C-alpha positions as CSV (number, residue, x, y, z in Angstrom):
1,M,-55.2,11.6,76.3
2,R,-57.0,8.9,74.3
3,I,-55.6,8.0,70.9
4,N,-58.2,7.4,68.2
5,T,-57.8,3.8,67.2
6,K,-59.4,4.5,63.8
7,C,-56.8,7.2,63.0
8,I,-54.0,4.8,63.9
9,L,-55.3,2.2,61.6
10,I,-55.6,4.7,58.7
11,A,-52.1,5.9,59.3
12,V,-50.7,2.4,59.3
13,L,-52.6,1.6,56.1
14,V,-51.2,4.7,54.4
15,I,-47.6,3.9,55.3
16,S,-48.1,0.3,54.1
17,I,-49.3,1.6,50.8
18,L,-46.4,4.0,50.4
19,V,-43.9,1.4,51.3
20,S,-45.5,-1.1,48.9
21,G,-45.5,1.5,46.1
22,C,-41.8,2.3,46.6
23,A,-40.8,-1.4,46.6
24,S,-42.8,-2.1,43.4
25,Q,-40.8,0.4,41.4
26,K,-37.7,-1.8,41.7
27,G,-37.5,-4.3,38.9
28,P,-35.9,-7.8,38.8
29,E,-32.3,-8.2,40.1
30,P,-29.6,-7.8,37.4
31,V,-28.1,-10.9,35.8
32,N,-25.1,-11.9,37.7
33,P,-21.9,-11.4,35.7
34,E,-20.9,-15.0,36.6
35,N,-23.8,-16.1,34.3
36,V,-22.4,-14.2,31.3
37,L,-19.7,-16.1,29.6
38,V,-17.3,-14.2,27.3
39,T,-14.8,-15.9,24.9
40,V,-12.5,-14.7,22.2
41,S,-9.9,-16.4,20.1
42,P,-6.2,-15.3,20.3
43,V,-5.6,-12.0,18.5
44,A,-2.6,-11.2,16.4
45,I,-2.5,-7.6,15.0
46,K,0.2,-5.4,13.5
47,E,1.1,-2.2,15.4
48,Y,-1.2,0.8,14.8
49,Q,-3.4,-1.1,12.4
50,E,-7.1,-1.7,12.8
51,Q,-8.8,-5.1,12.8
52,T,-12.3,-6.5,13.4
53,I,-12.5,-9.1,16.2
54,V,-15.4,-11.4,16.9
55,I,-16.4,-11.8,20.6
56,T,-18.8,-14.6,21.7
57,V,-21.2,-13.8,24.6
58,E,-23.3,-16.6,26.2
59,N,-26.2,-15.8,28.5
60,N,-26.6,-18.5,31.1
61,D,-29.4,-16.8,32.9
62,T,-33.2,-17.0,32.3
63,Q,-33.4,-13.2,32.2
64,A,-32.4,-11.3,29.1
65,I,-29.5,-9.0,28.9
66,D,-29.7,-5.8,26.7
67,S,-27.4,-3.3,25.1
68,V,-24.6,-5.9,25.1
69,Q,-21.3,-4.4,23.8
70,V,-17.6,-4.5,24.2
71,S,-16.6,-1.7,26.5
72,A,-12.8,-2.4,26.9
73,F,-10.2,-4.5,25.1
74,D,-6.9,-3.8,26.9
75,P,-4.4,-2.9,25.6
76,L,-6.1,-2.3,22.3
77,L,-8.1,0.8,21.5
78,I,-11.8,0.3,20.7
79,M,-12.9,2.1,17.5
80,G,-16.4,0.7,17.5
81,S,-18.6,-2.1,18.8
82,D,-21.8,-3.8,17.8
83,T,-24.6,-3.6,20.3
84,L,-27.3,-6.3,20.7
85,N,-29.8,-7.9,23.1
86,I,-29.4,-11.5,24.1
87,P,-32.5,-13.4,25.4
88,G,-32.5,-15.5,28.5
89,K,-32.0,-19.2,28.2
90,I,-34.9,-21.6,28.0
91,D,-33.7,-25.1,27.3
92,K,-30.1,-24.1,26.7
93,T,-28.0,-20.9,26.9
94,S,-28.3,-18.2,24.3
95,K,-25.0,-17.5,22.5
96,S,-24.3,-14.5,20.3
97,S,-21.4,-12.9,18.4
98,I,-20.3,-9.2,18.7
99,D,-18.0,-7.6,16.2
100,V,-15.6,-5.0,17.6
101,R,-13.2,-2.8,15.7
102,V,-9.9,-2.3,17.5
103,K,-6.6,-0.5,16.9
104,A,-3.3,-1.8,18.1
105,P,-0.7,0.2,20.1
106,G,3.0,0.0,19.5
107,F,4.7,-3.4,18.7
108,K,6.5,-3.7,22.0
109,T,3.5,-2.9,24.3
110,E,3.1,-5.3,27.2
111,T,0.2,-7.8,26.6
112,T,0.7,-10.2,29.5
113,N,-2.5,-9.1,31.3
114,S,-4.7,-8.5,28.3
115,S,-8.4,-8.7,28.7
116,V,-11.8,-8.0,27.1
117,T,-14.7,-6.5,28.9
118,V,-18.4,-6.7,27.9
119,S,-21.0,-4.5,29.4
120,Y,-24.8,-5.2,29.5
121,A,-28.0,-3.7,30.9
122,S,-30.1,-5.9,33.1
123,G,-32.8,-5.4,35.8
124,S,-33.5,-1.9,37.2
125,D,-32.8,0.2,40.2
126,E,-35.2,2.0,42.6
127,K,-35.8,4.7,40.0
128,G,-36.6,2.3,37.3
129,N,-33.3,2.9,35.5
130,P,-31.5,-0.1,33.9
131,V,-28.5,-1.5,35.8
132,I,-25.2,-1.8,33.9
133,R,-23.0,-4.7,34.7
134,D,-19.5,-5.8,33.3
135,R,-18.0,-9.1,32.5
136,S,-14.3,-9.5,31.8
137,A,-12.3,-12.4,30.4
138,P,-8.6,-12.9,29.6
139,V,-7.5,-12.9,26.0
140,Q,-4.2,-13.7,24.3
141,I,-3.0,-10.7,22.3
142,T,0.1,-10.6,20.1
143,I,1.2,-7.2,18.6
144,L,3.4,-7.6,15.6
145,P,5.8,-5.2,13.8
146,D,4.6,-3.8,10.5
147,A,7.3,-5.2,8.2
148,K,7.0,-6.3,4.5
149,L,9.1,-7.9,1.8
150,Q,10.3,-5.5,-0.9
151,F,12.1,-5.8,-4.3
152,L,11.4,-9.6,-4.2
153,G,12.0,-11.6,-7.4
154,F,14.3,-13.7,-9.5
155,V,17.7,-12.4,-10.7
156,K,20.4,-14.0,-12.9
157,N,22.9,-14.9,-10.1
158,M,24.3,-13.8,-6.7
159,S,26.4,-11.1,-8.4
160,T,23.3,-9.4,-9.7
161,L,21.2,-9.1,-6.6
162,R,20.6,-5.4,-7.1
163,D,19.4,-5.7,-10.6
164,A,15.7,-5.5,-11.4
165,T,13.8,-8.6,-10.3
166,V,11.2,-10.6,-12.1
167,P,8.4,-12.7,-10.7
168,K,8.8,-15.6,-13.0
169,W,12.0,-17.6,-13.9
170,E,12.8,-20.4,-16.3
171,L,15.7,-22.9,-15.9
172,K,16.7,-26.5,-16.4
173,K,16.7,-29.5,-14.0
174,G,19.6,-29.4,-11.5
175,E,20.2,-25.7,-11.8
176,N,19.8,-23.1,-9.0
177,A,17.2,-20.3,-9.0
178,T,18.5,-17.1,-7.4
179,I,16.0,-15.0,-5.5
180,S,16.7,-11.4,-4.4
181,F,14.8,-9.4,-1.7
182,S,15.0,-7.0,1.2
183,V,12.7,-6.2,4.1
184,K,11.3,-2.8,5.1
185,N,10.0,-1.7,8.5
186,N,6.8,0.3,7.7
187,G,6.0,0.6,11.4
188,Q,7.2,3.0,14.1
189,S,8.9,0.6,16.5
190,T,12.4,-0.8,16.1
191,I,12.6,-4.5,15.1
192,N,15.4,-6.3,16.7
193,A,18.1,-8.1,14.7
194,N,17.5,-11.8,14.0
195,S,13.8,-11.6,15.0
196,L,12.5,-12.0,11.5
197,V,13.0,-14.9,9.1
198,V,12.1,-15.3,5.4
199,R,11.0,-18.7,4.3
200,F,11.0,-20.0,0.7
201,E,8.8,-23.0,-0.1
202,A,8.2,-24.6,-3.5
203,E,4.6,-25.8,-3.7
204,N,5.7,-28.9,-5.7
205,E,8.3,-30.6,-3.5
206,L,9.3,-32.8,-6.5
207,M,10.6,-29.8,-8.3
208,A,12.6,-27.7,-5.9
209,G,13.8,-27.6,-2.3
210,N,12.9,-25.2,0.5
211,T,15.2,-22.8,2.4
212,S,15.1,-19.9,4.8
213,I,17.2,-16.9,5.9
214,Y,17.2,-14.7,9.0
215,I,17.3,-10.9,8.8
216,E,20.4,-10.0,10.8
217,Q,19.9,-6.2,10.8
218,A,17.8,-4.3,13.3
219,M,15.4,-1.9,11.6
220,A,14.1,1.4,13.1
221,K,11.1,3.3,11.7
222,N,11.3,3.2,7.9
223,G,14.5,1.1,8.1
224,T,15.4,-1.6,5.6
225,S,17.5,-4.7,5.7
226,Y,20.5,-5.4,3.4
227,T,19.6,-6.8,0.0
228,K,19.7,-10.6,0.4
229,G,20.0,-13.4,-2.0
230,V,19.2,-17.1,-1.7
231,L,19.7,-20.1,-4.0
232,L,16.7,-22.4,-4.5
233,P,18.0,-25.6,-6.0
234,V,15.9,-27.4,-8.6
235,K,16.1,-31.1,-8.3
236,S,18.0,-33.1,-11.0
237,D,15.0,-35.4,-11.4
238,S,12.4,-32.7,-11.3
239,P,9.4,-33.0,-13.6
240,N,9.1,-30.2,-16.1
241,G,6.4,-27.6,-15.7
242,E,5.6,-24.8,-13.2
243,T,5.5,-24.5,-9.5
244,E,4.6,-21.6,-7.2
245,V,7.3,-20.5,-4.7
246,K,5.7,-19.1,-1.5
247,V,7.9,-16.5,0.1
248,R,6.8,-15.6,3.7
249,L,8.2,-13.1,6.1
250,L,7.7,-14.4,9.7
251,M,8.1,-13.5,13.3
252,D,8.0,-16.7,15.2
253,D,5.0,-18.5,13.6
254,Y,3.2,-15.3,12.6
255,V,3.2,-14.3,8.9
256,L,3.9,-10.6,8.4
257,D,3.9,-10.7,4.6
258,E,3.5,-13.3,1.9
259,Q,4.2,-13.1,-1.8
260,T,4.3,-15.7,-4.6
261,L,6.9,-16.3,-7.4
262,T,6.7,-18.7,-10.3
263,L,9.4,-21.2,-11.2
264,V,9.4,-22.9,-14.6
265,V,11.4,-26.0,-15.2
266,K,12.0,-26.9,-18.8
267,L,13.4,-30.0,-20.5
């Protein structure tokens, strides 16, 4: 049986057209995640509170990336993320910032392997649909307890710590100012004993000294410390006038709460 050469050529041509048509549907290859650089500054956030974090995304590819957003921020919960398109680089990489709203878990959640993940659309598949890729980066996250100073202010002396406090106090050179306060745990996780410190710092160092005191009580949910008192000595050669006294509640180097009192030194 003789095969018609013309029919064979037509069949080959049709197949070539079909194959060529299928291949042409596929768009450019997606941008390699290695060309997408994600950076974020260390994050410190109180337990169960929300905070907006800025993520920097740098596109080191000549092809644009679209629908760029933060898709994961372990162990934080994402409440919402900006979405943007980042063009491909021409002379230098294109760098953009994305705001993401996050909520913290409990204070004692493990954060050793914390990371942020950014997703983006780039290229297309055989059906013409955009391809979604991810890029992750490690991030330093510190979850803090939700504790605050309460009943902070000046009192007459160490025997009147439970009296009503005032934010402003007047005294003479060489005398001691007495400050009363306590700490409350407004969060849901227990704060260990001796993990918080209260620091008192006079803005004008020529007028008064500085001091600090540790909170020796553990505090569960809605727990409070004992009422504490500290003496802030006014220098015998202090100039007269006013100075602010910054009172900070800290865990390590992180400020959990800060309030200001006013000390007046008279002649």
